[in-house]
Each structure stands twice: as structure tokens, then as C-alpha cells.
KEBA-314702 format. One line per field, with one value per residue: residue in one letter; x, y, z of N, C-alpha, C in turn. Coordinates in steps of 0.001 Angstrom, whole numbers. Atoms other than C-alpha are relative to their C-alpha. Last residue first. Example, Ala and Ser with C-alpha at 12.3 -4.5 7.8 and 13.67 -1.06 7.14 Angstrom:
// KEBA-314702
res (S; A)
n_x (-820; 890)
n_y (-1190; -1190)
n_z (-60; 0)
ca_x (13670; 12300)
ca_y (-1060; -4500)
ca_z (7140; 7800)
c_x (-770; 900)
c_y (1090; 1200)
c_z (730; 0)
// end
This chain:
// KEBA-314702
res (K; M; S; G; L; R; K; S; I; A; E; Q; I; F; D; I; G; D; Q; F; L; K; D; T; A; T; E; P; L; L; E; Y; V; S; I; N; L; A; Q; A; I; K; Y; L; L; I; L; S; V; R; V; G; G; L; E; I; N; E; I; D; G; L; K; V; G; L; K; E; A; L; D; G; Q; S; L; D; K; K; K; R; V; K; A; I; N; S; G; V; L; L; Y; V; V; E; K; Q; V; R; R; R; I; K; P; M)
n_x (855; -96; -973; -362; 784; -605; -1590; 1111; 164; -1207; -472; 685; -833; -778; 132; 670; -940; -872; 659; -455; -1568; -842; -616; 119; -1171; -386; 470; 1367; -663; -785; 1174; 1182; -706; -1633; 479; 261; 1902; 862; -167; 494; 1349; 414; -379; 1967; 1134; -224; 361; -766; -585; -142; -1527; -1751; -876; 161; 1163; 165; -579; 650; 976; 337; -333; 1352; 827; -352; -1274; -1263; -767; -600; -1197; -646; -571; -537; -1620; -641; -1787; 191; -294; 738; 906; 208; 171; 1110; 885; -397; 490; 1514; 222; -567; 1566; 1336; -185; 468; 1433; 980; -85; 164; 976; -173; -76; 1062; 1569; 9; 49; 1419)
n_y (-1090; 955; -588; -1362; 359; 261; -1200; -1202; 185; 1041; -1169; 223; 1040; -830; -1533; 142; 713; -1520; -1089; 549; 343; -1330; 155; -1462; -1084; 236; -1278; 756; 920; 1456; 1043; 812; 1256; -197; 567; -1451; 234; 658; -1323; -608; 954; -135; -1120; 469; 456; -996; -1318; -985; -804; -1491; -998; 1019; -162; 1569; -256; -249; -508; 1068; -972; -554; 695; 229; 969; 1257; 288; 235; -1497; -1087; -261; -722; -1284; -765; 612; 1561; 402; 833; -694; -543; 726; 70; -1372; -1009; 131; -1198; -1013; 403; 405; -441; -761; 213; 124; -1537; -406; 1029; -546; -1660; 34; 257; -1013; -945; -189; -124; -1159; -327)
n_z (1604; 379; 127; 813; 1420; 237; 25; 1588; 819; 240; 1251; 1057; 866; 412; 826; 1532; 443; -35; 1387; 1019; 512; 667; -968; 116; -637; -1507; -1072; -417; -1460; 739; 162; -1171; -325; -837; -1486; -764; -477; 1407; 728; -405; 667; 2336; 476; -883; 1286; 969; -560; -613; 1443; -776; 273; -309; -1491; -746; -464; -547; -1496; -308; -1016; -1235; -1059; 144; 778; -264; 353; -1408; -494; 726; 470; -538; 10; 735; -882; 474; 787; 1433; 1190; -259; 492; 1470; 1225; -988; 227; 1821; 217; 399; 1391; 1565; -457; 746; 1473; 517; -472; 1197; 887; 417; -125; 1503; 1161; -140; 582; 1597; 151; 339)
ca_x (163420; 164859; 164027; 160773; 160723; 162947; 160543; 156784; 158856; 159288; 155903; 154485; 156830; 155007; 151923; 152182; 153676; 150954; 148342; 150491; 150032; 146594; 145619; 143458; 145695; 142923; 141378; 143865; 146635; 145612; 143633; 146289; 148860; 147016; 144475; 144840; 144505; 148266; 149071; 148476; 150490; 153098; 153658; 152752; 155370; 158070; 157130; 158067; 155773; 156037; 154913; 152249; 149238; 147051; 146916; 150669; 151012; 148393; 150059; 153073; 151931; 150933; 154010; 155697; 156007; 153648; 150894; 151071; 150493; 147719; 146430; 147099; 145141; 142156; 141337; 137439; 138054; 136354; 138007; 141250; 140285; 139243; 142365; 144378; 142491; 142696; 146419; 146930; 144717; 146842; 150326; 148548; 147793; 151145; 152719; 150687; 151615; 155071; 154568; 153010; 155129; 158217; 156203; 156150)
ca_y (104582; 102817; 105929; 105428; 102032; 103040; 105548; 103432; 101069; 102707; 104290; 100721; 99999; 103616; 102363; 98933; 100122; 102922; 99863; 97635; 99901; 100584; 96756; 96214; 92865; 90222; 91130; 89170; 91847; 92432; 95494; 96756; 96586; 99954; 98738; 100386; 95990; 96672; 99100; 96119; 93770; 95749; 96311; 92283; 92341; 94969; 93392; 89758; 87075; 84137; 80804; 78242; 80583; 79564; 83127; 82487; 80017; 80757; 84154; 82218; 80350; 82827; 84092; 87475; 91038; 92463; 93489; 90303; 88461; 90323; 89375; 86396; 85148; 86957; 90252; 91433; 93452; 91434; 88763; 90674; 91663; 88202; 86774; 89263; 88172; 84063; 84751; 87072; 84403; 81861; 83602; 84488; 80840; 79308; 81995; 81239; 77505; 78288; 80151; 77099; 75410; 76944; 77213; 73400)
ca_z (-9657; -6112; -4214; -5013; -3658; -520; 320; -599; 2180; 4399; 4063; 4935; 7595; 9300; 8743; 9405; 12987; 13833; 12706; 15517; 17872; 17445; 18049; 14753; 14450; 14650; 11370; 9199; 7342; 3857; 5175; 6725; 3519; 2034; -966; -4307; -5429; -7372; -4095; -1808; -4089; -4500; -471; 679; -2233; 110; 3557; 2305; 1595; 3127; 790; 1356; 2470; -379; -1692; -1988; -3561; -6317; -6343; -6816; -9692; -12111; -11893; -11117; -12531; -9742; -12706; -14343; -11491; -10492; -13754; -13470; -10213; -12194; -11010; -10306; -7657; -5203; -6419; -5926; -3018; -1038; -2359; -762; 2178; 1897; 1479; 4178; 6744; 5237; 6320; 9510; 10590; 9362; 11940; 14298; 14110; 14169; 17360; 18974; 18143; 19146; 22953; 22341)
c_x (976; -600; 1022; 1558; -252; -460; 625; 1552; -224; 498; 1720; 725; -714; 1208; 1263; 75; 339; 1587; 1463; -421; 411; 1138; 116; 554; -797; 379; 544; -489; -1719; -14; 461; -354; -877; -193; 1439; -984; -610; -1560; -412; -593; -968; -1153; -709; -478; -1176; -1147; 292; -787; 419; -260; -73; 1066; 1738; 974; 177; -1679; -112; 820; -1070; -1442; 493; 7; -955; -1246; -49; 1206; 598; 21; 1175; 903; 313; 342; 1955; 1126; 153; 1116; 384; -140; -415; -1575; -64; -189; -1228; -1127; 342; -217; -613; -639; 149; -1698; -1165; 450; 396; -1762; -236; 105; -657; -1233; -48; -56; -691; -764; 656; 207)
c_y (859; -7; -728; 227; 1181; -423; -509; 801; 774; -103; 25; 1117; 325; -886; 380; 1250; -397; -1087; 950; 697; -619; 208; 1133; 567; 1774; 1253; -104; 1470; -894; -726; -932; -784; 166; -981; 546; -498; 1292; -236; -228; 1473; 1026; -741; 342; 1974; -543; -665; 897; 1081; 1156; -12; 1539; 575; -642; 310; -1419; 464; 770; -871; -1007; 639; 167; -729; -84; -674; -1377; -443; 546; 1521; 419; 161; 137; 1071; 1016; -45; -1093; -234; -426; 1164; 896; -390; -137; 1351; 157; -865; 397; 2001; 243; -509; 1052; 943; -329; 272; 1375; 711; -40; 297; 927; -579; -27; 1024; 264; -699; 341; 1686)
c_z (-502; -1215; -1217; 234; -810; -1558; -1005; 399; -1502; -1262; 138; -684; -1522; -1158; -418; -786; -1395; -417; 83; -1373; -1217; 264; -1190; 905; -407; 621; 1274; 1308; 1086; 1256; -579; -255; 802; 646; 498; 818; 321; 138; -1068; -759; 450; 28; -1115; -411; 629; -1209; -1048; 251; 509; -506; 1194; -76; -123; 1140; 615; 587; 1565; 1622; 551; 291; 1842; 1869; 438; -561; 296; -816; 1174; 342; -1093; 157; 1120; -70; -1259; 1057; 285; -889; -1285; -1697; 165; -564; -752; -535; -33; -1028; -1100; 106; -173; -976; -1267; 58; -1202; -1379; -697; 33; -1447; -925; -525; -696; -1759; -916; -386; -1087; -2304; 240)
// end
């Protein structure tokens, strides 16, 4: 039973992240196609992400946040407001930024 609960919790997180991406995208008056173009991905990829149908890698989540001109933290579920959690996200975001910078 615990494995099923964890799986459901993960699925809920993907749904919430996807929903947050859609909300921010709409608030910024971008279409799914606009966001897909900025990210260099297919429209269907954005549709699936926003519906919570796919797992978003940390690097893609970071790129989405950059394309929307927000922090990764703003795409996470509201329940993720714990200071330690936020510090972890900040650390990951910085590490990804450095890694992407070194790839250029």
C-alpha cells in the first residue's frame, strides 16, 4: 500500500506542476505553441506537461521557468513552502543554471 500512496502523491505533484505552468503561461498571455517554440519542444509536449501526463525533468522545469521569466519555485505546488524545501530548490536551480551555462 505505501508504494501505491507514493505513486499517487507523485502523480498529484505532476498534475499540480502542470496546472501551475498552464496558469502562469496564460497569465503571461502565451499560447502552448508559443511556449513550445521558446523551449524548442513540440506542442504536444507542452499539452502533456500541463495535463500532468509526463514527468518533467529538472532541467526542463528550469527552462520552462526561464521561458516564463519566473523561478522554478513558483511552478511547484503551494504545499511546498517549507524553508528547507525552498533552499533545496534554490540549490538545484543554481546548479542547473551553472551546468547549462557550461554547455554553451
